C-alpha positions as CSV (number, residue, x, y, z in Angstrom):
1,X,112.7,145.7,9.6
2,X,114.8,148.2,10.0
3,X,115.1,150.0,14.0
4,X,116.8,152.4,15.2
5,X,117.0,153.6,18.8
6,X,116.8,157.2,20.3
7,X,117.7,158.3,24.3
8,X,115.1,160.7,25.4
9,X,116.7,160.5,28.7
10,X,118.2,158.2,30.8
11,X,115.3,156.3,31.3
12,X,113.4,157.0,27.9
13,X,114.0,155.7,24.4
14,X,112.4,155.7,21.3
15,X,112.9,152.4,18.7
16,X,111.4,153.5,15.3
17,X,110.5,151.0,13.5
18,X,110.2,150.9,9.6
19,X,108.6,147.5,8.1
20,X,109.0,146.9,4.7
21,X,106.2,147.9,1.9
22,X,106.3,144.2,0.6
23,X,105.5,142.7,3.9
24,X,102.7,145.4,4.6
25,X,101.2,144.6,1.1
26,X,101.1,140.5,2.1
27,X,99.7,141.0,5.7
28,X,96.4,143.3,3.9
29,X,96.5,140.5,1.2
30,X,95.7,138.0,3.8
31,X,93.5,140.3,5.9
32,X,91.4,141.1,2.8
33,X,91.4,136.9,1.9
34,X,90.4,136.4,5.3
35,X,87.8,138.9,5.2
36,X,86.5,137.7,1.6
37,X,86.2,134.3,3.0
38,X,83.6,135.2,5.7
39,X,82.1,138.1,4.7
40,X,78.2,138.7,3.9
41,X,78.0,141.5,1.3
42,X,74.7,142.6,0.6
43,X,74.1,141.5,-3.1
44,X,77.4,139.1,-3.3
45,X,77.1,135.4,-2.4
46,X,79.0,134.8,0.8
47,X,82.6,134.8,-0.4
48,X,82.4,135.7,-3.5
49,X,82.4,140.2,-2.7
50,X,85.3,141.6,-5.2
51,X,88.2,143.1,-3.0
52,X,87.3,146.3,-4.2
53,X,84.0,146.7,-2.5
54,X,85.4,145.1,0.4
55,X,88.0,148.1,0.4
56,X,85.7,150.3,-0.2
57,X,83.4,149.2,3.0
58,X,86.2,148.1,5.2
59,X,89.4,149.3,4.6
60,X,89.9,151.6,7.8
61,X,89.0,148.2,9.7
62,X,91.6,146.2,7.6
63,X,93.9,149.2,7.5
64,X,93.8,149.2,11.8
65,X,93.5,145.9,12.0
66,X,97.1,145.0,9.9
67,X,98.4,148.0,11.9
68,X,98.1,146.5,15.1
69,X,99.4,143.0,14.4
70,X,102.0,144.4,12.5
71,X,103.4,145.9,15.9
72,X,102.6,142.7,18.0
73,X,104.3,140.2,15.0
74,X,107.9,143.3,15.4
75,X,107.8,145.3,18.3
76,X,109.7,142.5,20.4
77,X,111.9,141.6,18.2
78,X,113.0,145.5,17.7
79,X,113.6,145.1,21.6
80,X,115.6,142.2,21.2
81,X,117.7,143.0,18.4
82,X,118.3,146.4,20.2
83,X,119.3,144.5,23.3
84,X,116.8,146.9,24.7
85,X,115.4,145.6,27.7
86,X,112.1,147.2,28.6
87,X,110.5,148.1,32.0
88,X,107.3,149.4,31.1
89,X,104.3,149.2,28.7
90,X,105.4,150.4,25.2
91,X,103.4,153.6,23.9
92,X,102.8,153.2,20.4
93,X,102.5,156.4,18.7
94,X,99.2,156.1,16.3
95,X,100.3,155.9,12.8
96,X,98.3,155.3,9.7
97,X,99.0,152.5,7.3
98,X,99.0,153.0,3.5
99,X,99.2,149.7,1.5
100,X,101.3,150.7,-0.8
101,X,104.2,152.2,1.7
102,X,106.6,151.0,4.5
103,X,105.2,151.4,7.7
104,X,107.0,152.8,10.3
105,X,105.8,153.3,13.9
106,X,107.7,154.7,17.5
107,X,107.4,153.0,20.5
108,X,108.7,154.5,23.6
109,X,109.8,152.6,26.4
110,X,111.5,152.3,29.7
111,X,115.0,151.1,30.4
112,X,117.5,151.2,33.4
113,X,119.5,153.8,33.4
114,X,123.3,153.1,32.6
115,X,125.2,154.0,36.0
116,X,128.9,154.4,35.2
117,X,130.1,154.5,39.2
118,X,127.9,154.2,42.3
119,X,129.3,156.0,45.5
120,X,128.7,153.6,48.4
121,X,132.2,153.9,50.5
122,X,132.0,156.3,53.5
123,X,128.2,156.7,53.7
124,X,127.8,158.4,57.5
125,X,125.0,157.2,59.3
126,X,123.8,156.7,63.4
127,X,123.0,153.6,65.1
128,X,120.8,153.6,68.4
129,X,122.0,152.2,71.7
130,X,121.4,148.6,72.0
131,X,121.7,149.0,75.8
132,X,119.2,147.2,78.1
133,X,118.3,148.8,81.0
134,X,116.6,148.8,84.1
135,X,113.3,150.6,83.1
136,X,113.1,148.7,79.9
137,X,112.7,145.5,82.2
138,X,110.4,146.9,84.7
139,X,108.3,148.4,81.6
140,X,107.6,144.8,80.5
141,X,106.9,143.5,83.7
142,X,104.5,146.1,84.1
143,X,103.2,145.2,80.8
144,X,103.2,141.5,82.6
145,X,101.3,142.4,85.3
146,X,98.8,144.2,83.7
147,X,98.2,140.7,81.5
148,X,97.3,139.1,84.8
149,X,95.8,141.6,86.1
150,X,92.5,140.6,87.7
151,X,89.0,142.7,88.0
152,X,86.4,143.4,90.5
153,X,84.1,146.3,91.4
154,X,86.1,148.5,93.9
155,X,85.1,148.4,97.7
156,X,84.1,150.7,98.8
157,X,82.2,152.4,95.9
158,X,84.2,155.4,94.6
159,X,84.0,157.7,91.5
160,X,86.1,156.6,88.1
161,X,89.6,157.4,87.8
162,X,91.8,156.7,84.8
163,X,92.6,153.5,84.6
164,X,89.3,152.2,85.5
165,X,87.5,150.0,83.2
166,X,83.7,151.1,82.9
167,X,80.6,150.2,80.9
168,X,78.7,153.6,79.4
169,X,75.1,154.2,78.1
170,X,74.7,157.1,75.3
171,X,72.3,158.6,73.1
172,X,73.4,161.9,71.3
173,X,71.7,164.9,69.6
174,X,73.3,166.6,66.3
175,X,72.7,170.0,66.3
176,X,69.7,170.0,68.4
177,X,67.9,166.9,66.4
178,X,67.9,163.5,68.4
179,X,70.5,161.4,66.0
180,X,70.3,158.0,69.0
181,X,67.4,158.2,70.6
182,X,67.9,154.1,71.8
183,X,70.5,154.2,74.3
184,X,73.8,151.9,73.1
185,X,76.5,151.0,76.0
186,X,80.1,150.3,75.1
187,X,83.0,149.0,77.2
188,X,86.1,151.1,77.5
189,X,89.2,152.1,79.8
190,X,89.5,155.7,80.8
191,X,93.1,157.0,79.7
192,X,92.9,154.2,76.8
193,X,91.5,157.1,73.9
194,X,88.9,154.4,73.0
195,X,86.4,156.6,72.8
196,X,86.0,160.5,72.7
197,X,88.9,162.6,74.2
198,X,85.9,164.6,76.3
199,X,83.7,162.0,77.4
200,X,86.8,160.4,79.1
201,X,87.5,163.7,80.9
202,X,84.0,163.8,81.9
203,X,83.7,160.1,83.4
204,X,86.8,160.9,85.9
205,X,84.9,161.5,89.1
206,X,81.6,160.1,88.0
207,X,79.8,157.4,89.7
208,X,77.8,154.7,89.1
209,X,74.4,155.9,87.6
210,X,75.5,159.4,87.5
211,X,75.0,161.2,84.3
212,X,76.5,163.6,82.3
213,X,76.1,166.1,78.7
214,X,79.4,166.0,77.3
215,X,79.4,168.7,73.9
216,X,81.8,167.3,70.7
217,X,82.6,168.7,67.9
218,X,82.8,166.2,64.6
219,X,86.1,166.6,63.0
220,X,86.3,168.3,59.5
221,X,87.5,164.5,58.1
222,X,85.1,162.0,60.5
223,X,84.1,158.9,58.0
224,X,80.4,159.8,57.9
225,X,80.5,162.8,56.2
226,X,77.0,163.9,57.6
227,X,78.6,164.5,60.7
228,X,81.9,166.3,59.8
229,X,82.2,169.9,61.5
230,X,78.8,169.4,63.5
231,X,78.4,169.7,66.7
232,X,76.4,167.0,68.9
233,X,75.7,166.8,72.3
234,X,75.9,163.2,74.0
235,X,74.0,162.1,76.8
236,X,76.6,159.8,78.8
237,X,75.5,157.5,82.0
238,X,77.8,155.9,83.8
239,X,76.9,152.2,84.3
240,X,79.7,150.1,85.7
241,X,83.6,150.9,87.5
242,X,85.9,147.7,87.3
243,X,89.3,147.9,89.0
244,X,92.4,146.4,88.6
245,X,93.9,144.5,90.8
246,X,97.6,143.9,89.9
247,X,99.9,140.9,91.1
248,X,103.1,141.4,93.6
249,X,106.1,140.9,92.1
250,X,107.4,138.1,93.1
251,X,108.6,134.6,92.6
252,X,104.9,133.5,92.4
253,X,104.1,135.4,90.1
254,X,107.1,134.9,87.6
255,X,106.4,131.0,87.6
256,X,102.7,132.4,86.5
257,X,104.2,133.9,83.5
258,X,106.7,130.3,82.6
259,X,109.9,131.4,84.6
260,X,111.8,129.4,87.7
261,X,112.0,132.4,89.7
262,X,111.5,136.5,89.7
263,X,115.4,136.4,88.4
264,X,114.7,134.7,86.0
265,X,111.7,136.3,84.2
266,X,114.2,139.6,84.3
267,X,117.0,137.5,82.4
268,X,114.6,136.3,79.9
269,X,113.2,139.6,79.8
270,X,116.3,140.8,79.5
271,X,117.7,138.8,76.5
272,X,114.2,139.5,74.2
273,X,114.7,143.0,75.1
274,X,117.7,143.4,73.4
275,X,116.8,141.1,70.7
276,X,114.5,143.2,69.7
277,X,116.1,146.6,70.4
278,X,118.8,145.0,68.3
279,X,116.9,144.3,65.4
280,X,115.3,147.5,65.3
281,X,118.2,149.3,65.2
282,X,119.9,147.1,62.5
283,X,116.5,148.1,60.6
284,X,116.9,152.1,61.4
285,X,120.2,151.8,60.6
286,X,119.5,149.9,57.0
287,X,117.2,152.6,56.0
288,X,120.0,155.3,56.7
289,X,121.8,153.5,54.3
290,X,119.2,153.4,51.7
291,X,118.6,156.6,52.1
292,X,121.9,158.0,52.2
293,X,122.9,155.5,48.9
294,X,120.4,157.2,47.0
295,X,121.0,160.7,48.3
296,X,124.8,160.1,47.0
297,X,124.1,158.5,44.2
298,X,120.8,160.9,42.3
299,X,120.6,158.6,39.4
300,X,117.1,159.4,37.3
301,X,114.3,156.7,38.3
302,X,112.0,154.9,36.0
303,X,108.2,156.5,36.9
304,X,107.0,153.0,36.0
305,X,108.8,151.2,38.4
306,X,108.0,154.3,40.8
307,X,104.6,153.5,40.7
308,X,105.0,150.1,41.1
309,X,106.6,150.5,44.5
310,X,104.0,153.3,45.5
311,X,101.4,151.0,45.2
312,X,103.1,148.3,47.0
313,X,103.9,150.6,49.7
314,X,100.2,152.1,50.3
315,X,98.9,148.8,50.5
316,X,101.0,147.6,53.1
317,X,100.6,151.2,54.9
318,X,97.1,150.4,54.6
319,X,97.2,146.9,55.8
320,X,99.4,148.1,59.0
321,X,96.7,150.5,60.3
322,X,94.4,147.8,60.0
323,X,96.0,145.2,62.0
324,X,96.7,147.9,64.5
325,X,92.9,149.0,64.6
326,X,93.4,152.3,63.2
327,X,92.1,153.9,59.8
328,X,94.4,155.7,57.2
329,X,92.6,158.2,55.1
330,X,95.2,158.3,51.5
331,X,95.5,162.1,51.3
332,X,97.4,164.0,48.8
333,X,100.1,164.8,51.5
334,X,100.4,161.1,52.4
335,X,100.1,160.0,48.9
336,X,103.0,162.3,48.2
337,X,105.3,161.0,50.9
338,X,104.9,157.2,50.1
339,X,106.0,158.4,46.6
340,X,108.9,160.4,47.8
341,X,110.2,156.8,50.0
342,X,109.4,154.7,47.0
343,X,111.2,156.8,44.8
344,X,114.1,156.7,46.8
345,X,113.6,152.7,47.4
346,X,113.7,152.3,43.7
347,X,116.8,154.7,43.2
348,X,118.3,152.2,46.0
349,X,117.5,149.0,44.0
350,X,119.0,149.9,40.9
351,X,122.3,151.3,42.7
352,X,122.5,147.9,45.2
353,X,122.3,145.7,41.6
354,X,125.3,148.0,40.3
355,X,127.0,147.3,43.0
356,X,125.8,143.4,43.5
357,X,127.5,143.5,39.7
358,X,130.6,145.3,40.4
359,X,131.6,143.1,43.3
360,X,130.3,140.0,41.5
361,X,127.6,138.8,44.5
362,X,126.1,135.9,43.7
363,X,123.3,133.6,46.1
364,X,124.5,130.5,46.3
365,X,122.2,127.3,47.3
366,X,123.8,127.6,50.6
367,X,123.0,130.7,51.3
368,X,119.3,130.2,49.9
369,X,119.0,127.2,52.6
370,X,119.7,130.0,55.4
371,X,117.1,132.0,54.3
372,X,115.1,129.1,54.8
373,X,116.0,128.1,58.2
374,X,116.1,132.1,59.2
375,X,112.4,132.4,57.5
376,X,111.2,128.6,59.5
377,X,112.7,130.9,62.9
378,X,110.8,133.9,62.2
379,X,107.4,131.9,61.1
380,X,107.1,129.3,63.2
381,X,107.0,126.6,60.7
382,X,108.8,123.4,59.5
383,X,112.3,124.0,57.6
384,X,110.1,121.3,54.7
385,X,107.3,123.3,54.3
386,X,109.4,126.8,54.2
387,X,111.3,125.2,51.0
388,X,108.4,123.5,49.3
389,X,106.6,126.7,49.6
390,X,108.9,128.3,47.8
391,X,109.1,126.2,45.2
392,X,106.9,128.8,43.6
393,X,108.8,130.9,40.7
394,X,107.8,134.3,42.3
395,X,108.3,133.5,45.8
396,X,111.6,131.8,45.4
397,X,112.7,135.3,43.5
398,X,111.5,136.9,46.3
399,X,113.3,135.3,48.8
400,X,116.9,135.3,46.4
401,X,116.4,139.3,46.1
402,X,115.8,139.7,50.4
403,X,119.2,137.4,50.5
404,X,121.1,139.5,47.7
405,X,119.7,143.7,49.3
406,X,120.7,142.0,53.1
407,X,124.4,140.9,51.4
408,X,124.8,143.7,49.5
409,X,124.0,146.2,52.7
410,X,126.1,144.4,54.9
411,X,128.8,145.0,52.5
412,X,127.7,148.9,52.4
413,X,127.4,149.4,56.4
414,X,131.2,147.5,56.8
415,X,132.3,150.3,54.2
416,X,130.3,152.9,56.4
417,X,131.0,156.0,59.3
418,X,128.7,154.4,62.2
419,X,128.5,157.1,64.2
420,X,126.4,156.5,68.3
421,X,124.6,158.7,69.9
């Protein structure tokens, strides 16, 4: 077997593989022998049809099958012999096999680009402030007050206002035709955006048992195609108003929240907020470093790796939206943005791998053990359980990759120019 390699681009190579004629003949002879044993040809006893008859009937299939077998038997050997690490499924150019000649085929594969040098020192990024302000603590206190608030019907009765929890009933017509004739009821908080903005606006100032008609034009991207762009009249009636009764901010409230007193609660909230904003600032710096690293080293990236990363990013985006109760329609603009971000991530990953190689970064068992403990703290699981879960080779490989990435990012950050607003 003779193999030559041609570099078509920094990330694409083509192998020209030639298999000698005697090997081709041997494989064809085997194929005909096997066919002869099993073929049932009219006019001949089973297994007795002459080869020339079989060739007349089946040569096309035989040649195609032998070509496939020769490719399967030689491609990986050719890649290994030329030390080509394929990142994508090989693209095999169709070629006709001739029984008395050598068989030559071409295979294109994507490969990692050769990186002579990585510019990673002196990258400029901006780190957000991590100071905890009184306003941040007050916002958390307000959230806790809301969680511990009780609900009651206003005394004396009054019109609905923003912040009230209301129960409404509605039917609606679409362009003059009744669409929903049986009244439906929903509960919502005025101002929360849970129902159409026009309905929320109309509810402010309404009294219980009062009714209003509200005109709404459905979005051109509405999930129900039959409603897109159409005008509807919602017949809305207010059934019930409830208001929140917020607890006083004092030591008793702090005890209800699990703290000794108000001062201790504010101190605990401050520590939690500081941890959160510090982590957020760390994540933002990491994202900037990845972007700047990719920008400083505009190497070509294999499209197959970008495709894989884009698919992962799309799934993550949709999963996050579902958890937040949102719905995202993956249009062309969003997919283009996701793909651009995927290309940046892939380029940065290739560059960081080269940095790890040049700086001789190695992940030790101690590093992995620290990773187990960090994962246990993040997930609330026992360390032994985390360790057992990562006996799975894929999970272990993912953890090692994450630890390596953190080490490399720490290295890049230490050499970066970090500004603060």
